[in-house]
PyMOL Python script that loads the backbone (N, CA, C, O; Angstrom):
from pymol import cmd

cmd.read_pdbstr("""\
ATOM      1  N   MET A   1      -6.563  22.473 -42.766  1.00  0.00           N
ATOM      2  CA  MET A   1      -7.028  22.074 -41.537  1.00  0.00           C
ATOM      3  C   MET A   1      -6.297  22.839 -40.547  1.00  0.00           C
ATOM      4  O   MET A   1      -5.083  22.849 -40.756  1.00  0.00           O
ATOM      5  N   LYS A   2      -6.690  23.484 -39.529  1.00  0.00           N
ATOM      6  CA  LYS A   2      -6.045  24.437 -38.514  1.00  0.00           C
ATOM      7  C   LYS A   2      -5.276  23.468 -37.282  1.00  0.00           C
ATOM      8  O   LYS A   2      -5.927  22.553 -36.776  1.00  0.00           O
ATOM      9  N   PRO A   3      -4.305  23.651 -36.982  1.00  0.00           N
ATOM     10  CA  PRO A   3      -3.542  22.620 -35.856  1.00  0.00           C
ATOM     11  C   PRO A   3      -4.351  22.976 -34.640  1.00  0.00           C
ATOM     12  O   PRO A   3      -4.892  24.051 -34.385  1.00  0.00           O
ATOM     13  N   LYS A   4      -4.326  21.814 -33.910  1.00  0.00           N
ATOM     14  CA  LYS A   4      -4.927  22.065 -32.440  1.00  0.00           C
ATOM     15  C   LYS A   4      -4.452  22.645 -31.531  1.00  0.00           C
ATOM     16  O   LYS A   4      -3.421  22.125 -31.105  1.00  0.00           O
ATOM     17  N   GLU A   5      -4.837  23.693 -30.947  1.00  0.00           N
ATOM     18  CA  GLU A   5      -4.367  24.433 -29.818  1.00  0.00           C
ATOM     19  C   GLU A   5      -3.869  23.744 -28.604  1.00  0.00           C
ATOM     20  O   GLU A   5      -4.622  22.853 -28.212  1.00  0.00           O
ATOM     21  N   HIS A   6      -2.815  23.927 -27.925  1.00  0.00           N
ATOM     22  CA  HIS A   6      -2.783  23.367 -26.563  1.00  0.00           C
ATOM     23  C   HIS A   6      -2.399  24.597 -25.581  1.00  0.00           C
ATOM     24  O   HIS A   6      -1.484  25.416 -25.667  1.00  0.00           O
ATOM     25  N   LYS A   7      -3.449  24.432 -24.591  1.00  0.00           N
ATOM     26  CA  LYS A   7      -3.065  25.334 -23.556  1.00  0.00           C
ATOM     27  C   LYS A   7      -2.653  24.526 -22.552  1.00  0.00           C
ATOM     28  O   LYS A   7      -3.308  23.513 -22.304  1.00  0.00           O
ATOM     29  N   LEU A   8      -1.413  24.871 -21.757  1.00  0.00           N
ATOM     30  CA  LEU A   8      -1.227  24.122 -20.514  1.00  0.00           C
ATOM     31  C   LEU A   8      -1.048  25.366 -19.310  1.00  0.00           C
ATOM     32  O   LEU A   8      -0.643  26.513 -19.495  1.00  0.00           O
ATOM     33  N   ASN A   9      -1.403  24.854 -18.281  1.00  0.00           N
ATOM     34  CA  ASN A   9      -1.223  25.980 -16.949  1.00  0.00           C
ATOM     35  C   ASN A   9       0.146  26.211 -16.951  1.00  0.00           C
ATOM     36  O   ASN A   9       1.017  25.378 -17.203  1.00  0.00           O
ATOM     37  N   GLU A  10       0.328  27.627 -16.596  1.00  0.00           N
ATOM     38  CA  GLU A  10       1.825  28.018 -16.686  1.00  0.00           C
ATOM     39  C   GLU A  10       2.359  27.510 -15.191  1.00  0.00           C
ATOM     40  O   GLU A  10       3.569  27.307 -15.085  1.00  0.00           O
ATOM     41  N   GLU A  11       1.555  27.309 -14.104  1.00  0.00           N
ATOM     42  CA  GLU A  11       1.964  26.923 -13.066  1.00  0.00           C
ATOM     43  C   GLU A  11       2.350  25.367 -13.201  1.00  0.00           C
ATOM     44  O   GLU A  11       3.415  24.899 -12.798  1.00  0.00           O
ATOM     45  N   PHE A  12       1.497  24.758 -13.725  1.00  0.00           N
ATOM     46  CA  PHE A  12       1.811  23.327 -13.911  1.00  0.00           C
ATOM     47  C   PHE A  12       3.221  23.403 -14.562  1.00  0.00           C
ATOM     48  O   PHE A  12       4.097  22.762 -13.982  1.00  0.00           O
ATOM     49  N   LEU A  13       3.579  24.106 -15.705  1.00  0.00           N
ATOM     50  CA  LEU A  13       4.832  23.877 -16.416  1.00  0.00           C
ATOM     51  C   LEU A  13       6.029  24.323 -15.826  1.00  0.00           C
ATOM     52  O   LEU A  13       7.167  24.037 -16.198  1.00  0.00           O
ATOM     53  N   CYS A  14       5.604  25.263 -14.594  1.00  0.00           N
ATOM     54  CA  CYS A  14       6.688  25.876 -13.905  1.00  0.00           C
ATOM     55  C   CYS A  14       7.546  24.531 -12.826  1.00  0.00           C
ATOM     56  O   CYS A  14       8.683  24.610 -12.361  1.00  0.00           O
ATOM     57  N   GLN A  15       6.771  23.623 -12.702  1.00  0.00           N
ATOM     58  CA  GLN A  15       7.322  22.590 -12.049  1.00  0.00           C
ATOM     59  C   GLN A  15       8.673  21.978 -12.366  1.00  0.00           C
ATOM     60  O   GLN A  15       9.549  21.677 -11.554  1.00  0.00           O
ATOM     61  N   PHE A  16       8.698  21.827 -13.853  1.00  0.00           N
ATOM     62  CA  PHE A  16       9.610  21.045 -14.680  1.00  0.00           C
ATOM     63  C   PHE A  16      10.863  22.188 -15.046  1.00  0.00           C
ATOM     64  O   PHE A  16      10.729  23.275 -15.610  1.00  0.00           O
ATOM     65  N   LYS A  17      12.055  21.582 -14.549  1.00  0.00           N
ATOM     66  CA  LYS A  17      13.263  22.563 -14.730  1.00  0.00           C
ATOM     67  C   LYS A  17      13.975  21.967 -15.803  1.00  0.00           C
ATOM     68  O   LYS A  17      14.876  22.658 -16.279  1.00  0.00           O
ATOM     69  N   SER A  18      13.753  20.681 -16.366  1.00  0.00           N
ATOM     70  CA  SER A  18      14.658  20.331 -17.432  1.00  0.00           C
ATOM     71  C   SER A  18      13.890  19.065 -17.933  1.00  0.00           C
ATOM     72  O   SER A  18      13.121  18.448 -17.197  1.00  0.00           O
ATOM     73  N   GLU A  19      14.151  18.705 -19.267  1.00  0.00           N
ATOM     74  CA  GLU A  19      13.541  17.555 -20.055  1.00  0.00           C
ATOM     75  C   GLU A  19      13.492  16.250 -19.361  1.00  0.00           C
ATOM     76  O   GLU A  19      12.712  15.363 -19.708  1.00  0.00           O
ATOM     77  N   GLN A  20      14.426  16.119 -18.262  1.00  0.00           N
ATOM     78  CA  GLN A  20      14.704  14.794 -17.615  1.00  0.00           C
ATOM     79  C   GLN A  20      13.319  14.933 -16.796  1.00  0.00           C
ATOM     80  O   GLN A  20      12.502  14.013 -16.841  1.00  0.00           O
ATOM     81  N   ASP A  21      13.061  16.159 -16.011  1.00  0.00           N
ATOM     82  CA  ASP A  21      11.878  16.123 -15.222  1.00  0.00           C
ATOM     83  C   ASP A  21      10.634  15.950 -16.038  1.00  0.00           C
ATOM     84  O   ASP A  21       9.723  15.314 -15.510  1.00  0.00           O
ATOM     85  N   ILE A  22      10.475  16.381 -17.143  1.00  0.00           N
ATOM     86  CA  ILE A  22       9.278  16.240 -17.930  1.00  0.00           C
ATOM     87  C   ILE A  22       8.971  14.662 -18.256  1.00  0.00           C
ATOM     88  O   ILE A  22       7.870  14.126 -18.136  1.00  0.00           O
ATOM     89  N   SER A  23      10.306  13.971 -18.738  1.00  0.00           N
ATOM     90  CA  SER A  23      10.165  12.694 -19.025  1.00  0.00           C
ATOM     91  C   SER A  23       9.714  11.899 -17.977  1.00  0.00           C
ATOM     92  O   SER A  23       8.838  11.057 -18.174  1.00  0.00           O
ATOM     93  N   ALA A  24      10.357  12.123 -16.583  1.00  0.00           N
ATOM     94  CA  ALA A  24      10.139  11.529 -15.499  1.00  0.00           C
ATOM     95  C   ALA A  24       8.651  11.310 -14.936  1.00  0.00           C
ATOM     96  O   ALA A  24       8.244  10.279 -14.400  1.00  0.00           O
ATOM     97  N   TYR A  25       7.879  12.554 -15.176  1.00  0.00           N
ATOM     98  CA  TYR A  25       6.689  13.120 -14.749  1.00  0.00           C
ATOM     99  C   TYR A  25       5.899  12.078 -15.724  1.00  0.00           C
ATOM    100  O   TYR A  25       5.203  11.198 -15.217  1.00  0.00           O
ATOM    101  N   PHE A  26       6.018  12.193 -17.023  1.00  0.00           N
ATOM    102  CA  PHE A  26       5.097  11.281 -17.890  1.00  0.00           C
ATOM    103  C   PHE A  26       5.461   9.941 -17.832  1.00  0.00           C
ATOM    104  O   PHE A  26       4.504   9.206 -18.078  1.00  0.00           O
ATOM    105  N   GLY A  27       6.555   9.328 -17.583  1.00  0.00           N
ATOM    106  CA  GLY A  27       6.660   8.029 -17.395  1.00  0.00           C
ATOM    107  C   GLY A  27       5.991   7.481 -16.068  1.00  0.00           C
ATOM    108  O   GLY A  27       5.714   6.283 -16.116  1.00  0.00           O
ATOM    109  N   GLU A  28       5.739   8.020 -15.112  1.00  0.00           N
ATOM    110  CA  GLU A  28       5.103   7.900 -13.869  1.00  0.00           C
ATOM    111  C   GLU A  28       3.688   8.071 -14.233  1.00  0.00           C
ATOM    112  O   GLU A  28       2.868   7.468 -13.541  1.00  0.00           O
ATOM    113  N   MET A  29       3.284   8.773 -15.175  1.00  0.00           N
ATOM    114  CA  MET A  29       1.727   9.061 -15.305  1.00  0.00           C
ATOM    115  C   MET A  29       1.467   7.753 -16.206  1.00  0.00           C
ATOM    116  O   MET A  29       0.419   7.149 -15.976  1.00  0.00           O
ATOM    117  N   TYR A  30       2.375   7.225 -17.277  1.00  0.00           N
ATOM    118  CA  TYR A  30       2.068   6.261 -18.072  1.00  0.00           C
ATOM    119  C   TYR A  30       1.944   5.009 -17.301  1.00  0.00           C
ATOM    120  O   TYR A  30       1.087   4.163 -17.554  1.00  0.00           O
ATOM    121  N   LYS A  31       2.897   4.898 -16.267  1.00  0.00           N
ATOM    122  CA  LYS A  31       2.907   3.704 -15.239  1.00  0.00           C
ATOM    123  C   LYS A  31       1.665   3.725 -14.506  1.00  0.00           C
ATOM    124  O   LYS A  31       1.029   2.672 -14.469  1.00  0.00           O
ATOM    125  N   ALA A  32       1.265   4.618 -13.990  1.00  0.00           N
ATOM    126  CA  ALA A  32      -0.101   4.801 -13.282  1.00  0.00           C
ATOM    127  C   ALA A  32      -1.271   4.347 -14.190  1.00  0.00           C
ATOM    128  O   ALA A  32      -2.090   3.570 -13.700  1.00  0.00           O
ATOM    129  N   VAL A  33      -1.408   4.719 -15.337  1.00  0.00           N
ATOM    130  CA  VAL A  33      -2.628   4.572 -16.201  1.00  0.00           C
ATOM    131  C   VAL A  33      -2.631   3.152 -16.391  1.00  0.00           C
ATOM    132  O   VAL A  33      -3.676   2.540 -16.171  1.00  0.00           O
ATOM    133  N   ILE A  34      -1.393   2.424 -16.849  1.00  0.00           N
ATOM    134  CA  ILE A  34      -1.468   1.209 -17.263  1.00  0.00           C
ATOM    135  C   ILE A  34      -1.736   0.336 -16.108  1.00  0.00           C
ATOM    136  O   ILE A  34      -2.426  -0.662 -16.316  1.00  0.00           O
ATOM    137  N   GLU A  35      -1.218   0.601 -14.724  1.00  0.00           N
ATOM    138  CA  GLU A  35      -1.617  -0.146 -13.603  1.00  0.00           C
ATOM    139  C   GLU A  35      -3.191  -0.239 -13.564  1.00  0.00           C
ATOM    140  O   GLU A  35      -3.721  -1.348 -13.621  1.00  0.00           O
ATOM    141  N   GLN A  36      -3.965   0.944 -13.464  1.00  0.00           N
ATOM    142  CA  GLN A  36      -5.187   1.104 -13.542  1.00  0.00           C
ATOM    143  C   GLN A  36      -5.903   0.302 -14.485  1.00  0.00           C
ATOM    144  O   GLN A  36      -6.943  -0.289 -14.197  1.00  0.00           O
ATOM    145  N   MET A  37      -5.323   0.275 -15.680  1.00  0.00           N
ATOM    146  CA  MET A  37      -6.106  -0.275 -16.733  1.00  0.00           C
ATOM    147  C   MET A  37      -6.158  -1.811 -16.170  1.00  0.00           C
ATOM    148  O   MET A  37      -7.142  -2.507 -15.920  1.00  0.00           O
ATOM    149  N   LEU A  38      -4.873  -2.077 -16.067  1.00  0.00           N
ATOM    150  CA  LEU A  38      -4.935  -3.988 -15.682  1.00  0.00           C
ATOM    151  C   LEU A  38      -5.690  -4.122 -14.558  1.00  0.00           C
ATOM    152  O   LEU A  38      -6.410  -5.116 -14.470  1.00  0.00           O
ATOM    153  N   GLU A  39      -5.666  -3.223 -13.575  1.00  0.00           N
ATOM    154  CA  GLU A  39      -6.580  -3.860 -12.428  1.00  0.00           C
ATOM    155  C   GLU A  39      -8.069  -3.721 -12.996  1.00  0.00           C
ATOM    156  O   GLU A  39      -8.850  -4.635 -12.729  1.00  0.00           O
ATOM    157  N   GLY A  40      -8.479  -2.727 -13.700  1.00  0.00           N
ATOM    158  CA  GLY A  40      -9.743  -2.830 -14.336  1.00  0.00           C
ATOM    159  C   GLY A  40     -10.172  -4.059 -15.116  1.00  0.00           C
ATOM    160  O   GLY A  40     -11.262  -4.626 -15.036  1.00  0.00           O
ATOM    161  N   GLU A  41      -9.170  -4.370 -15.862  1.00  0.00           N
ATOM    162  CA  GLU A  41      -9.416  -5.707 -16.483  1.00  0.00           C
ATOM    163  C   GLU A  41      -9.525  -6.839 -15.840  1.00  0.00           C
ATOM    164  O   GLU A  41     -10.356  -7.698 -16.135  1.00  0.00           O
ATOM    165  N   MET A  42      -8.557  -6.947 -14.754  1.00  0.00           N
ATOM    166  CA  MET A  42      -8.667  -8.189 -13.603  1.00  0.00           C
ATOM    167  C   MET A  42      -9.851  -8.266 -13.099  1.00  0.00           C
ATOM    168  O   MET A  42     -10.406  -9.362 -13.022  1.00  0.00           O
ATOM    169  N   GLU A  43     -10.501  -7.024 -12.628  1.00  0.00           N
ATOM    170  CA  GLU A  43     -11.785  -6.922 -11.984  1.00  0.00           C
ATOM    171  C   GLU A  43     -12.909  -7.237 -13.104  1.00  0.00           C
ATOM    172  O   GLU A  43     -13.998  -7.665 -12.722  1.00  0.00           O
ATOM    173  N   GLN A  44     -12.713  -7.074 -14.203  1.00  0.00           N
ATOM    174  CA  GLN A  44     -13.962  -7.568 -15.389  1.00  0.00           C
ATOM    175  C   GLN A  44     -13.506  -9.186 -15.366  1.00  0.00           C
ATOM    176  O   GLN A  44     -14.386 -10.030 -15.198  1.00  0.00           O
ATOM    177  N   HIS A  45     -12.429  -9.499 -15.498  1.00  0.00           N
ATOM    178  CA  HIS A  45     -12.146 -10.829 -15.915  1.00  0.00           C
ATOM    179  C   HIS A  45     -12.914 -11.815 -14.761  1.00  0.00           C
ATOM    180  O   HIS A  45     -13.641 -12.774 -15.020  1.00  0.00           O
ATOM    181  N   LEU A  46     -12.537 -11.297 -13.388  1.00  0.00           N
ATOM    182  CA  LEU A  46     -12.975 -11.983 -12.244  1.00  0.00           C
ATOM    183  C   LEU A  46     -14.213 -11.817 -11.794  1.00  0.00           C
ATOM    184  O   LEU A  46     -14.779 -12.639 -11.072  1.00  0.00           O
ATOM    185  N   GLY A  47     -14.774 -10.616 -12.236  1.00  0.00           N
ATOM    186  CA  GLY A  47     -15.989 -10.337 -11.887  1.00  0.00           C
ATOM    187  C   GLY A  47     -16.320  -9.641 -10.431  1.00  0.00           C
ATOM    188  O   GLY A  47     -17.456  -9.334 -10.069  1.00  0.00           O
ATOM    189  N   TYR A  48     -15.142  -9.452  -9.680  1.00  0.00           N
ATOM    190  CA  TYR A  48     -15.315  -8.773  -8.388  1.00  0.00           C
ATOM    191  C   TYR A  48     -13.983  -8.001  -8.000  1.00  0.00           C
ATOM    192  O   TYR A  48     -12.864  -8.406  -8.314  1.00  0.00           O
ATOM    193  N   ALA A  49     -14.206  -6.970  -7.363  1.00  0.00           N
ATOM    194  CA  ALA A  49     -13.062  -6.376  -7.062  1.00  0.00           C
ATOM    195  C   ALA A  49     -12.039  -6.887  -5.941  1.00  0.00           C
ATOM    196  O   ALA A  49     -12.393  -7.921  -5.374  1.00  0.00           O
ATOM    197  N   PRO A  50     -10.878  -6.346  -5.551  1.00  0.00           N
ATOM    198  CA  PRO A  50      -9.815  -6.770  -4.763  1.00  0.00           C
ATOM    199  C   PRO A  50     -10.569  -6.999  -3.410  1.00  0.00           C
ATOM    200  O   PRO A  50     -11.413  -6.151  -3.119  1.00  0.00           O
ATOM    201  N   TYR A  51     -10.376  -7.994  -2.590  1.00  0.00           N
ATOM    202  CA  TYR A  51     -10.892  -8.126  -1.032  1.00  0.00           C
ATOM    203  C   TYR A  51     -12.286  -8.216  -1.151  1.00  0.00           C
ATOM    204  O   TYR A  51     -12.880  -8.238  -0.074  1.00  0.00           O
ATOM    205  N   ASP A  52     -13.033  -8.279  -2.260  1.00  0.00           N
ATOM    206  CA  ASP A  52     -14.557  -8.610  -2.216  1.00  0.00           C
ATOM    207  C   ASP A  52     -14.683  -9.964  -1.798  1.00  0.00           C
ATOM    208  O   ASP A  52     -13.989 -10.921  -2.142  1.00  0.00           O
ATOM    209  N   ARG A  53     -15.853  -9.927  -0.849  1.00  0.00           N
ATOM    210  CA  ARG A  53     -16.009 -11.313  -0.312  1.00  0.00           C
ATOM    211  C   ARG A  53     -16.883 -12.311  -1.232  1.00  0.00           C
ATOM    212  O   ARG A  53     -17.126 -13.504  -1.045  1.00  0.00           O
ATOM    213  N   GLN A  54     -17.305 -11.403  -2.350  1.00  0.00           N
ATOM    214  CA  GLN A  54     -18.546 -12.165  -2.858  1.00  0.00           C
ATOM    215  C   GLN A  54     -17.730 -13.125  -4.093  1.00  0.00           C
ATOM    216  O   GLN A  54     -18.278 -14.094  -4.619  1.00  0.00           O
ATOM    217  N   GLY A  55     -16.599 -12.752  -4.373  1.00  0.00           N
ATOM    218  CA  GLY A  55     -16.056 -13.383  -5.357  1.00  0.00           C
ATOM    219  C   GLY A  55     -15.480 -14.988  -5.116  1.00  0.00           C
ATOM    220  O   GLY A  55     -15.459 -15.855  -5.990  1.00  0.00           O
ATOM    221  N   ASP A  56     -15.078 -15.128  -3.871  1.00  0.00           N
ATOM    222  CA  ASP A  56     -14.450 -16.679  -3.525  1.00  0.00           C
ATOM    223  C   ASP A  56     -15.145 -17.037  -2.409  1.00  0.00           C
ATOM    224  O   ASP A  56     -15.426 -16.134  -1.622  1.00  0.00           O
ATOM    225  N   GLU A  57     -15.543 -18.345  -2.120  1.00  0.00           N
ATOM    226  CA  GLU A  57     -15.960 -18.812  -0.829  1.00  0.00           C
ATOM    227  C   GLU A  57     -14.834 -19.369  -0.141  1.00  0.00           C
ATOM    228  O   GLU A  57     -15.082 -20.015   0.877  1.00  0.00           O
ATOM    229  N   GLN A  58     -13.622 -19.240  -0.512  1.00  0.00           N
ATOM    230  CA  GLN A  58     -12.330 -20.256   0.117  1.00  0.00           C
ATOM    231  C   GLN A  58     -11.597 -19.127   0.876  1.00  0.00           C
ATOM    232  O   GLN A  58     -10.552 -19.532   1.386  1.00  0.00           O
ATOM    233  N   ASP A  59     -11.830 -17.983   1.061  1.00  0.00           N
ATOM    234  CA  ASP A  59     -11.233 -17.356   2.096  1.00  0.00           C
ATOM    235  C   ASP A  59      -9.893 -16.659   1.437  1.00  0.00           C
ATOM    236  O   ASP A  59      -9.000 -16.180   2.136  1.00  0.00           O
ATOM    237  N   SER A  60      -9.872 -16.667  -0.205  1.00  0.00           N
ATOM    238  CA  SER A  60      -8.542 -15.949  -0.577  1.00  0.00           C
ATOM    239  C   SER A  60      -9.270 -14.943  -1.462  1.00  0.00           C
ATOM    240  O   SER A  60      -9.968 -15.302  -2.410  1.00  0.00           O
ATOM    241  N   TYR A  61      -9.103 -13.829  -1.159  1.00  0.00           N
ATOM    242  CA  TYR A  61      -9.900 -12.656  -1.491  1.00  0.00           C
ATOM    243  C   TYR A  61      -8.871 -11.854  -2.639  1.00  0.00           C
ATOM    244  O   TYR A  61      -8.526 -10.685  -2.471  1.00  0.00           O
ATOM    245  N   ARG A  62      -8.521 -12.527  -3.609  1.00  0.00           N
ATOM    246  CA  ARG A  62      -7.360 -11.826  -4.323  1.00  0.00           C
ATOM    247  C   ARG A  62      -6.254 -11.011  -3.661  1.00  0.00           C
ATOM    248  O   ARG A  62      -5.668  -9.982  -3.995  1.00  0.00           O
ATOM    249  N   ASN A  63      -6.161 -11.912  -2.496  1.00  0.00           N
ATOM    250  CA  ASN A  63      -4.561 -11.167  -1.661  1.00  0.00           C
ATOM    251  C   ASN A  63      -3.644 -12.169  -1.581  1.00  0.00           C
ATOM    252  O   ASN A  63      -2.675 -11.972  -0.848  1.00  0.00           O
ATOM    253  N   GLY A  64      -3.741 -13.315  -2.236  1.00  0.00           N
ATOM    254  CA  GLY A  64      -2.883 -14.163  -2.499  1.00  0.00           C
ATOM    255  C   GLY A  64      -2.662 -15.254  -1.149  1.00  0.00           C
ATOM    256  O   GLY A  64      -1.794 -16.126  -1.115  1.00  0.00           O
ATOM    257  N   LYS A  65      -3.543 -15.009  -0.196  1.00  0.00           N
ATOM    258  CA  LYS A  65      -3.408 -15.826   0.897  1.00  0.00           C
ATOM    259  C   LYS A  65      -4.644 -16.928   0.937  1.00  0.00           C
ATOM    260  O   LYS A  65      -5.788 -16.648   0.577  1.00  0.00           O
ATOM    261  N   LYS A  66      -4.271 -18.109   1.386  1.00  0.00           N
ATOM    262  CA  LYS A  66      -5.092 -19.304   1.328  1.00  0.00           C
ATOM    263  C   LYS A  66      -5.082 -20.024   2.568  1.00  0.00           C
ATOM    264  O   LYS A  66      -3.985 -20.055   3.126  1.00  0.00           O
ATOM    265  N   ALA A  67      -6.217 -20.727   3.249  1.00  0.00           N
ATOM    266  CA  ALA A  67      -6.099 -21.411   4.374  1.00  0.00           C
ATOM    267  C   ALA A  67      -5.032 -22.640   4.227  1.00  0.00           C
ATOM    268  O   ALA A  67      -4.933 -23.394   3.259  1.00  0.00           O
ATOM    269  N   LYS A  68      -4.263 -22.654   5.421  1.00  0.00           N
ATOM    270  CA  LYS A  68      -3.500 -24.020   5.381  1.00  0.00           C
ATOM    271  C   LYS A  68      -4.114 -25.325   5.753  1.00  0.00           C
ATOM    272  O   LYS A  68      -3.449 -26.359   5.695  1.00  0.00           O
TER     273      LYS A  68
END
""", "prot")
cmd.dss("prot")
cmd.show_as("cartoon", "prot")
cmd.util.cbc("prot")
cmd.orient("prot")
């Protein structure tokens, strides 16, 4: 079986000066992906998007605020 060929844009690779730069970049990318996945799961679970008025009739539109 032939190994998969990876082609990365040279301009993209030039932004990294060290192994720490690469690790930091992919760490931030990983964090952003996980946050988007969790937000999607929450929307699916609740059935509505953040600040969407159709989800709750009590004025707390997933923002943590409730009437006093």
